[in-house]
Structures are given as C-alpha cells and as structure tokens.
N, C-alpha and C positions, 0 to 999 in steps of 0.2 A: 490101189484099191483100198488097202488098209488105212493109208494116210487120209484118204477121202472120207472113210467111215468115221475115223477118229475126229476129223474136223467137224463133221456133222454132230457128233455126240457132244463136243465142246460147245458148239453153237447152241444146241438145245438146252444144255445145262445153264448157259448164260441167260438165255431167254426165260427159262423157268425161274431163275433167281430174280430177274427183274419183275416178272409177274407176281411172284410171291411177295416181293418187297412192296410193290404197289398195293397189293391186297392188304398187307399188314398196315400200311400207312392209311389207307382208306378206312380200315377197321378202327384204327385208333382215333382218326378224326371224327368219323360219324358215331363211333361208340361213345366218345366223350360228349358229343353234342346230344346224343340220346339220353345219356345219364343226367346232363345238366338241364335239359329242357323238356324231357318226356318222362316225368316221374310216375305218371299213372301207368300201372301195369308193371312197374319195376319191382325189384326186390326190396323188402323191408330190412334194413340193416340194423342189427342190434348194436347198441353202444354209440349210435350216431345221432347227432342233433339236427341233421339235415335231411331227414325223411320228409318229403313233401308230396302233396297230392291236391288235385282240384276236384276230385270226385269222392264219393263215399267209399270207405274201406269196410267191408262187411265180412263177418265171420258167422257162419251158420253151422252149429255143431249139435248133433243129436247124441247127447251124453246122458245116459240114465243115472240118476242119483248124484250128479255132480255138476259143476259149472262148465260152460262151454269155453270160458276163458278165465284164467287165474293169474293174477299179478302178485308176486311175493317179493318183499324186501326185508330180509332178516337183519339188516343193519341196526345197531343200537345207537348210532350217532344222532346227535341233536338235529331235529328237523326231518329225520328219515320218514318217508311215507311210501305207500304202495301205489298211490295214484295222485296225479296233479292235473286238475281240469282248469283250463284257462280260456276265457272268452272275452269279447269286447264288453265295455261298460253297458250295463242295462240288459245284458243277455243272460239267460239262465244257463248255468254250467252243465245241467243234466236234464234229461227228459225220460220219463218212464210211462208205461202203458197199463199199469195195474195199480190198484189201491191197497193191495195186500201189505200188511205190516212187515217191515224188514227188521229182523232181530238185530239188536245192538247198534242200530242206526239212530243216534241221539241228536237232538237239535237243542242248542242253547237258547235260541231266540225263535219266536213265532209271532209274526205281525208286530215286531218290535217289542214284544213282551218276553220276560224271562220265563223259560220253560217250567221252572219250579213253581211259578205262581199262576200259570194259565188255568182258568177254570176255578180258581179259589178266590172267593170274595174277600176283599179287605174291608175292615170296618173299624169304627171307633165310637165309643160311648163317652161323651164329654160332659163334665159337670158344669154348672152355671159359672163357676169361677175360672174355668178353663183347664182344670186338672183332668187328667185322663182316668176314667173309671176302669176301662178295660178295652181291649182291641185286638185286631189281628192284622199282620202285615207290617209290624214294627212302627206303629204310628207315634208321633210326638206332636203335642199341641202347644201352641203359643197364643196367649190371650193378648190381642193387639189393642184392645180398648173396648168401649161399650158395644156389645153385640158382634164384635169382629174376632174370629178365631182362625188361625192358620193351622192346618193339619198336614203334617208331612209323613209320608210312608217310606218304607225302606227300598222301594223300587219304582221304576217308571210307571206312571198311571195316566200319561197324557192321552192314551187311546182308549181309556176306560169311560164308564158312565158313573155319574155321581148323584146320590140322593141323600138329603138330610131332612130329618123330621124332628120336631120338638117333642119332648116328653109329654105323655097324654094328659098329665094333670095341669098343663098350661094351655087351657082352651083359648081360641081366638088368636093364636100366634103362628108364626111360620119361620121358615129358614130358606135361604138361597145358597147355592154352591157355585163357585166359579174357579177356573184354573188360576193359580197364583204363584208368582215368583219363578218357579221352575217346574220341570216335568214330573216331580214326585209330590208336589204340594198343592192343596186347594184352599180357598178362602170360604169360610162359612159365615154368613151374616144372619143373625137372629133378630126378629122384630115382632111387635104386637100387630094386631089386626089393623090398627089405624096407620101403620107404617113406621111408628116410632121404633128406633133401634135400641134394644135393651139386651142385657145378658140373660141367656136362657140355656138350659141343658139341652143337648141334642144327640141324636144317633146319626152317624154318617156311614153310608154304605158305598163302596167303590166296586163296581162289577167290571171285570176284564174278560 
C-alpha cells in the first residue's frame, strides 16, 4: 500500500515537472515573439533605442500649474539637449493647436529671413557718384558705370520687395531695381524720361 502511494506521488511529481517545463518553454517562445512583433501596448523601456509602435502614444495629465510631461537633461556635454524630434524630409517636426506666444522659444529664421531683421526696412540713400549718403541694413554701393549701381546689404534680401526713387529735384527721371549677383545685392539703373541712362542720386527701400 505504502509502496503504491509513493509510486503515484513520484509519477505526479514527474508529470508536474514536464507540464511546468512546457509552460516555461511556451512562455519564453511566445513571450519573445510578443516582445518582438507586438510593441503596441507593451512597456516603454527607459534607456532603450528599440521602443517602437505603430499607433499614437498619448499622455493625458490634469496637472494644475505645471506641465503634463517634463523632459530634463542636466548634462553639460557638447550637444546635450532635452528633446530631439526627427521626421522625414519635408515633414514638420512639431504641430501645435494654439497661437499663444511661447516664452523663450526663439527662431533664427522666418521664411528664410534672419529674425533680427524681420519687419525692419533696409534702405540706402545714394549720391549721384555712387557714394553712400546714409542707410540701414549695412548697405555698400558700387558704381558700375553710367546709371548702374549695385547695392549690397548685410543679409539675404531675395524674398523682399525693392523700390527705388530718384531725388525730387530731378524731374522726368526714373529708376528700376532688379536682383543682381547674389541674394543680398540688387542692381539699380537710373535714367531720364526718354530712356537715356545717366547717373542720378536715388533712394532705395527694401521691405522684408
């Protein structure tokens, strides 16, 4: 009787071991598969470069007086940053739903123009001999020949508008302005009413 009972106990122990072993093996196999192919709904692992998903990951936090999410990188090493947004070519790296001004969010360029000069007109008052009387935007003038003047500014003006007018005491004259040489230089041509090109003083305005 005792020997028969012990035999059954040993048989049950062996069977249990086999079942547990199979369960562990299945867990390992399907667990790895789930980790590799089913990232959605999985854990976000800190310090890993392999967190992936094919659906939006959303955080909704009702936090009074503070951010719902904060990313901090106190490292002083070169190139350290708290956030790095990367997208495909031609895609915007960020989207917002409000126009409220963000404090300390600075932009160096806007529509290709330097942020320090946006909304500030550049201009030059040029004498008949091509010398610069005064100006704004770091203009430099080169007299190229009869009625031809190149005016170069200290920044890109290729997306700006240009207007040149002759001094009021030269009636019956005019001036034309065209882009010239590079993105910061325009060509001003001064002429009489009959089309003859002659040297004349002018005022040039560049609005960006």
